[in-house]
N, C-alpha and C positions, 0 to 999 in steps of 0.2 A: 397637453388639453386637446377634450372633444371639439368637435363643429359637426355642420351642418348643415344645407345648404336647399332653399323653397323659390319655386319660380312660382310669383301666385298674382294676380290682380287684384290693388285693393279695395275697396268698399269706396263710394262715391261720396262716403258722410262723413262727419269728425266724430274718431274714432278713441279712446285712452286705453291703456294699462302701462305693465309694466312687467320688468322679470328679469335674473338674478344673472341671465347670462346675455356676455355684449352682443348688439346685432350690426352688421351692416345692410345697409340697405341701398338699390343700385335699380335704375331704370333701363329696363330692358325697351320697353315700349312709353308711350306717354310721361306723364309728370303726377307730384303727388307732392301734399307740405306738410312737412312736419313742424311738432314744436316742442322740445327738449327744455329743460331749464329754462324755462323761459327764453327760448328763443329761435324765432322761426324761419324757415329757407323751404326753397322748394329741389327737389332729387329731379332730376332731370336725366338728358341724356352725355350732359357736365356737369351734373356734382349729383353727388351720394349723399350721404350721411352717417356715424356712428353713434348709435344710439348705447350708451353706458348701462353697462347691470346698475340696477336697483332705481333707475333715471323712471319718472311716470311719462310723458311720453305721448301725445297727441298726432295722429296723421289722419290724411282723407286722401283719394285717389284722386284723380284730375280727369278724368271722362274715362276715355277706354285706357287699361293700361295693362299693364305687367311691370311689377317687379321680383328685382334677387334679394332672398335676403340667408346671408352668411351666420349662422349663432356658434357663436365661438362660448368657450368655457366652462362647463355644465351642462351645456346644451342639449347634447341628449340622457340629460335626470331631471329638465325640465318637461315640463308644459309648454312644448309649442304650439301653441293657440293665435289665430288672428282672432281680436272680439268683433 
């Protein structure tokens, strides 16, 4: 299994995309809202999320934030972009 880790802020506007690899999202600072498969939730110091590969997901950073994203599976072969 290939994997890659990135740390970055999430935009303070609602964006969406999908990718072939699974992705774990953990808040380093601040918070974000995610909607995956019609279910929404907040990523913060106590809650992370798993984005299944192939699932369109919506996300929005809340205020000043920094998130750690762990890409799994074929992440090294796919485009690792944040829209």
